[in-house]
N, C-alpha and C positions, 0 to 999 in steps of 0.2 A: 397696326404701330405696333411693333414689338417695345419692351424696355429695355436700357442697355441692361446685360449680365456685369459690366467690367466700367465702371466709371472712369479710372483713371488710370495710367500706367508708365514708370520712369526705368530706366537699368543703369545702373553704374558698371561701367565696365571694370574698374579698377577692384571693387570690391566681388564682384560679379554678382549682382543681388540685383531681382527684378522685384519692382514692387507690383502691387496691383490692388487698389481702391474697387469695393464695391457697393451698390449706393445703398446701401447701410451706412456708410461713411466709416467704417473700417477697413483697413490697411494691412494686407498681406505681402511679406516679406521674403522673396524665396530664395537658398542662400545656392553660391556655387551653379548660377542657371551661366551655361556657355553662352559666347555673344552669339552664334550663330543661332543658338531657339532664344533667343531674345530677339535677334532682329527676325527671325521669322514671325514670331507670335505677333510684333508692329505690324508687319505686314498681312498679317492674316486676317482674311471677309470677316470670319466669327471669331472672335476671340475666346468668346466661351467653349466653346466646341476647342481649341484648341489648348487652350488653358488645361481641361479637362482631358483631351486626348497625351497632351507631352508633358506637362509642369506638376499641375495637381497630382499628389503622391508620390511626383520621382523624384523632386528636392526637395529638403527643409523649408518647410514654412511656419514663419514665428508673426502671430498676431501684432500689429499692432492698433492702441487705440485711436477709437474715430477722432476726429477732430474737435469736435464739436462735443465730446463728450467731458461731461466734469471730471475731475480729480480729487479725490478724496483726501488728505491727510492722515 
């Protein structure tokens, strides 16, 4: 059994933002992703392969801190 390369995803059709969370807990927000690309990503048998071929490097990505990371003032 292989480890998942992606642990969670969500898509906001209003802002066209695709959020992808990796096993490390880090979430990347991909900007201006068309709805048809997000839908195909959701249906993809291998999210990691789809991500590498159709999303990563093609849409601006902004990392968000892991939910369990400490925030330093």
